[in-house]
N, C-alpha and C positions, 0 to 999 in steps of 0.2 A: 145618864143622871142618876145618880143614887140618891139623892134627898129626893123625895117626892112627898114630902109632907105637904105641901099646898097642891099637889095634883100634879099630873104629867105637864100641864100647860102652864102654870101658875105663871105670870108675870107677862105672857105673851099677848098681843093684841089678837082679836077673832080674826082679822083677816090675814095674819101671817102663817099662812100655808107653810112656807118654807122652813120657819122658826119649828113647827109643830113637827114637819116632817124628820128634820134634826133631832127632837127630844124621841120620838118614836124610833129611830135607828139605833141612837146612842144612849138610850134610857134603860134601867134596869130596877126592878125592886123586889125584895124578898118575900113580899106577900101582898095579897091583894086587896083595894080598901073601894071605899063608894067614889070610884073616880068621877062619875058625871055629877055627883051633888058638888065635889069639888071644883071641878069647872067651874060651876054655876058660881060658887062662892068666888072663886077668883076672878070673874068678870070675863073669861074667855067664851063661855056660851049663855044665852039667856036662859036656857032651858034644858031639860034633858032630849028633848028631840032635836034642839040645835047642837046638842054636844056631839050626839051621834052623827050628825051630817057633817060637822068639822074633823070628828076623827075621820070617815070615811076618805073626805079630801086629804087628810092628813096621810092616812096608810097608803092611798093610791099614789101621791107626791113621795113619798118614802121608797116606795116599791119602782118607780118610775126613775129615780136616781140609783138605786141597788144596780137596776139593770143597765143603765147607761156606763156605770163604774166598771161592771163585770165586762161588758163588751168591749171597753176601750183598753183594759188590762193586756199585759203582753203576752200571756198566752193565748188569747182569744185574737190577736193580731196575728200570731205565729199560725196559728189553725187557719186563718183567712190565708195567709200567703202560702203555705204550702200545699193548701187544696188549689189555691190558684194557679200554682207552679205546674203542679198535674194536668188541671185543665188544658191550660195552656199547651204543654208538650204533647196529651193526647190529640186536641185539635189540629196543633200543627202538624202532627205525623198524618194524621187522616187528611188532611187538605194536602200534602206532599203527597202522598198516593195519588190523590186526584189529578194533581197537576201533572204528574209523571204521566198518565194516561194521556192527558190533553196534549200534553208538550209532544209527546212522541208522534202525533199525527202531524203535527208542524213542521219540528226539527227533527231530523236524520239523527243529530249529534245530543239528543237532548238525554240526561241522565237522571238519576232516580235519588230522592233523600232531600234533605235541606242544603247541601252544598251546591246541588242542580240547580234548587230554587234560586240561591244566590246568583247563580250565573244567570238564569233566564231573566231574573229582577233587574240586571244591568242591560237588558238589548234593548234596543230602541223597535219600539212596534211599528208595523208597516201598514196593517190593515186592522179593522176592528176587531176581530178575531183574535189576533197577535196583542192589541191592547190589553184584552181581556185576560189572557194568559199570563202576559207580563205583569198586570195589576195583581191577580192570585197569587203570584208569585212573591209579589212584594208583601203580600199579608203574611205568607208563611214566613218570611224572614222576619216580619216585624214580631210575629208569635213567637218565634224561637228567640229573638233579642229580648222579649219581655220573659220568656221563661228562665232565661239566663239572669236577668236583673232580678226577678223574683229568687232564684237561689240563692245570688249573693246577699238578698235582703235575709232569706233564713240563715245563712250560715254567720251573718253578724248579730242576730237577733237571737237566736235559740241558746248561746253562750250566756246572753242576758239573763234571759228568763229562766231557764235551767241548766246552771252550769253544771253540776254534776251529771245530770243525764247527758248533755252534750258531750262533755269529756270522754264518756264511757262509751256510747253509741256513736258519737258523728251527729253534727247539728242537723241533717235532713233528716236522718233514723229518728232522731229526738223527737222532731217537730211531728213527724207522722205518728209516732207513738203517741204525742199529746193530741193530735188531731182524732185518731180513731178513739181515745179514750174520752172524748169531748171537753178538754180542758186540763191543765196540770193539776189541779185541786183531785178531779177525777181520776185523774191516773194515778195519784199518791194513794187515794185510798184501794185502789183494786189490789187484789193478792196476787201474788207473783206467778201463779199459774193461769189468770186471765191474762197478764201482761204478756207471757210465753205465747199466746195464740192468739193476741191481736191482730188483725189483717188475715185470720183464717177462718173468718164466720162460717164462710160456704161448706169447707170442710168439716168444721165442727158441728154443723147441724145436720150434715149428711151421716156423721160419727151418730150422734142423737137420734136420728132417727132409722139407726141399724144399717146403712148403706156403705159405710166407709169405717176404717179404722180412725182411732184417736188422732188428731194432728200432732206432730211433736212442735212445731212452731209456725208462726204466722209472720208478720213481717220483718221480726228480726232475724229472718234467714240470711238476709242481706249482710248482716254483721259478719266481719271475718271469723268470728269464733264459733259462727254456727256453720257459715258454708265451708269453709275450709278445715272442718273437724270430719274426721271419718264418716262415714254416713251412720256405721254401727256407733258410735259416739254422739252421735249430733243430737239426739234427747236428752242426754246429760247434759251437754254443753248448753243447749237452750234454756233449760231449768237453772244451770248456774249464771247465766247472763241475764236471763228474765229475773232471779233474785235480786241481783246486783242493780239492776235496772229499777225495779220496785223501791229496793231501798234509797237510791239515788233520787227517785223521783218525790220521797217522803221528804227528805232532806232538804232537796229544792222548793218545795211548798212551805214548809214548816220554818225552814231557818235560812235558808240560801247560801249559807257558806260553802265554799269547795272543799271536798274531802279527799285528797289523792288517795287516802289509804284505801278506798274503796276497790280503787281501778287497780293497785297492786295488789289486794285479795283476790280479784277476779281473774287478771294475771297468774296468780299461782295456782288457782283451781283448774282454769285452762290448760295449764302445763300439766296438772297430774293427770286430766282426762285423756290428752292428746299422748301421754307417756303410755297408755294402755295397748297403743297401737303404733308400730313402727311406720306401716303404708299409710300415708296419708289418704288413702280412698282413691277410686278412678272417677268418683264423681267431684273431687276437688278442682276449684275454678278460681281464677283470678278476683281479686277484690274490687267489686265493680257495683254502681248502685243501683240495682235492678229490684223490681217488686217480685214477691213469689207467686208461683203459679199455685192452683188448689193442689196440684201434684207434688209439688216441692213443700207446700205447707202441711200435707199430710204424710209425706214419704212413708216408707215401709214398717210397719210394725205400729203398735199403738199402746207404748206402756209409758209415754214420757209427758203427755198433756197435763 
């Protein structure tokens, strides 16, 4: 509210905490005034002490509303989804290993992994131990299916929340970057050098402690433009990618319009970088969505963080 001639709470009933909270969240003024006295004159509070009591209630209500709004925002839902996806995959893999060990003691043909768990889940148990093995197999299958559903949700939601970031990085990597940064706004405010090493915190801290070289890249290693670039040029590719991802995050947060020219500029830059060497390198790998290890994050050499 820009007109504060009658005070912040002029015209509000003393018990209208919601209205007072809205005034605090939406109001503004160019200069301070005697707000307690104006609140008393307007009838919002009986005296100065009552004014401060009501002001405290209103500010707490405004804060609670702001927190609720932030937690229900699209980027926060995306953060929860991608973290849940990674957690369900980790737990499913751990249980699948335990299941394989247990099932191997009961079935000579028992395999390993999720496919083996699906086969076990379809069996008819013949004794109490079998019941537990089959039940565990069904839990592994359920977790795997939940992971797939969460991934589908991430792939649908990320382009809505961060269209440019998702177009350049892919929905899952975009979601992981948002999660690592703590939200889209936080990611948009980070310099490209920080975006470049998100996910390589262990390697970065080791470097700062003098135990390792500077990391060239973090989670963005999974992007084709980094992983499938010659190792000698990966630092340059990571810098180029991180720079454009930083711009994409800012555009997504502050305007939200899709800008295909960002991708075109990145494509041109990566083509230039890859042209420096004819050999794609012995460490080139197919484009798969995997997390980088600390070794992959740090790589050899330390001039590109």
